[in-house]
N, C-alpha and C positions, 0 to 999 in steps of 0.2 A: 423300870428296867434296872437290873442289878448287874454289876460288873465285878469280877474277881481278878485281881492282879496276882499272878503266880510268879514268885521270885525264888530262885534256888540259893541256898546258903551253905557254905562250907563250914561246918562246926569246928574245924580244926584251926581256923584262922584267928590270930591274935593281932591282926593288922588294924591299927587305928584308922588308917585312911579308908579301908573298906567299910568299917563300922560307921564312919562319918558319912560316907556316900549313901549307905543304906538309910540312915536316919534322915538325911537331907532329901533323898528321893521319895521317902514315904510321905513327907510333907507335900512334896510336889504332886504326888498322885491324888491328893485331896482336891486338886484344882479341876478335876474332871466334872462334867456337867451332871453326872448321875451318881447315885450312892455307890460306893465301892467297898470291897473288903480286900485287905492285903493279906495274902497267904504266903508265908515264908516256909518253903520246904527245906528241911534239913536232911543231910545225909552223913552217915558216920563211917562210910566205907574208906578203905585205903587201897588205891587212891580215891579221892572224892569223886563220886559218880553223879555228874550233873543231871543226867536223865532221871535217875531215881529221885533226886531232890525236886525236880520239876513235877514229877508224878506225885510225890508226897504233898506238894503244894496244891495240886489239883484235888487230891482226896479231902483236903480241908475246905474246898470252895463250894459255894452254893449259887454263884452267879450264872445267868443265862449266857453271858458273854465273857470271854476270857482274854486277858492281856498277859501274854507270856513274856516276861521281861527279865533282863539280867540286873543284878544288884548294883551295877556301876554304869548303866546306860542312861545318859542324859538326853531327855526327850522334850518336845514341845507339847504342852497339854492340849492346845487347840488341834494339833495334828492327830493326836490320839482320839479326840472327840469325833473328828471327821472319819477316822477309820472305823470306829464303833458304828457310826451312822451307815457307813458303806456296807459293813457286814450285815447290819440289820435290814437294810432296804434292798441290797443287791444280791444277797445270798452268796457272798464270796468271802474269802479270807484275805487279810491285808498285811502287808509289810509297810508300816506307816512312816517311811523315811526314804530319802534318796541315797546319798552316800553315807558310809559309816566311817567316822574319823576318830582318831585317837588323840586326846589332848596330852600336852606335856605337863610336867609337874607344876610349873609356874602358872600356866593358864588355868589348870584345875584349882589352884589356890585362889586365883582371881574370881573364878566362877563361884566358889564357895563363899567368898566375900569376907574373909577374916573374922573379926569378932561378931559381925552381924550375919554370919553365914546362914542362919535359919531364914532370915528375911529374903535372901537371894533365891531361895527355893521357889518363891512365888512369882519370880520374873520369867517372862518369855525368853526363849533362846536369843532373840534379837536384842534383848536388853542385857545379856550377860557378858558381852564383850568377847567375841571369839574370832580374833584376827586370823586370817588364813595362813599367815606365816608362822603361826605358833602351833599348828597341828599338821600331822601328815596323814595322807589318805590311807585308810586301812583296806577297804574293799568297796567297789562300786555296787556290786550286786549281792550284798551280804544276805544270807538266809537267816541270820540270827540277830541278837540284840533285843528286838521287840517284834512281836507279831500279835495280831488281833483276830480272833475267831469265835465262833459260837461253841457252846458246850456240845451240841450235837456233832459238830465237825470234829472236835477232839475225840469224842467217843467213837466216831467212824474209823479213826486210825488207831485208836487205843492208846493215845498219848505218846510219850517218848520211849524209844526202844532201849531198855535197860541192859541190853547185851553190849552196848558201847561201853568201853572201859574208860573211866575218868572223864575226859572231855575230848572233843574233836570229831567232826563229821556227824554228830548226832543232830545238829541243826539242819544240815544238808539233807539228812535222811527224813527228818520230820517234814521239811518242805516238799521233798519228792513224794512222800506218801499223801500229803494233802493235795498236791497238784493233780495226782492221778485219781484219788478217791473222792475228792470234793470239787476240784476244778482249779485252774491256774490262779495264782495269787494276784491280787491287785496291789501294785506298788504306788503309794502316794508320795510324790517327790516334792511336796511343798516345803518340807524342812528336812534337814539332815539329822543324823543321830551321832552322839559323841560318847566315846569311851573315856571315862574319867580316870586319870592317872592313879596308880597305886604301885607299890613295890611288886615286882614280878615274882611269882612262886618258882622255885627250882623246877626245871623240866628237862627231860631227856631229848627234847627237840622233835621235829616232825619226822624224823627217821627212826624213832624209837619203836620197839616191838608193839607197844600199846597203840601208837598212831597207825602203824602198819595194819594191825588187827582191825581198827576202826575203818580205815580206808577200804579194806577188803570187804567188810560188812556193808559199807555204803555202796559199793559197786553192785550189790544185789538190788538195791533200791533203784539205781540208775538203769538197770536192765529191765525193770518192771514197767512196761509201757501201757498196761491196761489194768482196770480194777481187778480182773481175775488173777493176773500175774502178781499184782501188789498184795492181794489177800494172802497168797502163799508166802510171801516174804514176811508179812505181819503176823503170821501164826506163831 
């Protein structure tokens, strides 16, 4: 069984934190039980289009099973293994985490492990030292971060909708499309997911014209309650 890990990457970034996260997590992905290929999808749009980057990563992939992951999402390898098994045996798609938390700067530095940061990539999340008072809850029912599905499921919905500008609501739309066209996701709550700290890119906020456009587009996905209705949205 082959697994492709699809990671979007903003080619404009010169942030060393982001580059270290990606390098560190690439090592962590090698801890899965099966052979994997890491496909980094790049996008050169302005603003960076995360949907296009993910679709670009898919175009590079050959795996029968796909892990769609952010470049800064800290996961537990054993939980991903369970998710792949669930997709394989239960014919469902998985969100392999409970809550999605954001780490602060100092906790992220501790996770990376200083001068021996590469070695820390091989530790389970329980060994990395994540005290609850050093991160704040991001979202309980997050549709993004990491999701596991089969290649056939991806092709059923056609990947991510590139009509979303920049980022925002494309994860929600992808989940809605899969839930209708494939079946409701299975959320495995055995471990949490963690967003690793990095400097925040400038943004116009959640009331910007871009976000308003994406929110309106996502509303079409929310209204599609049947495969026939969703197919019209996906055209």
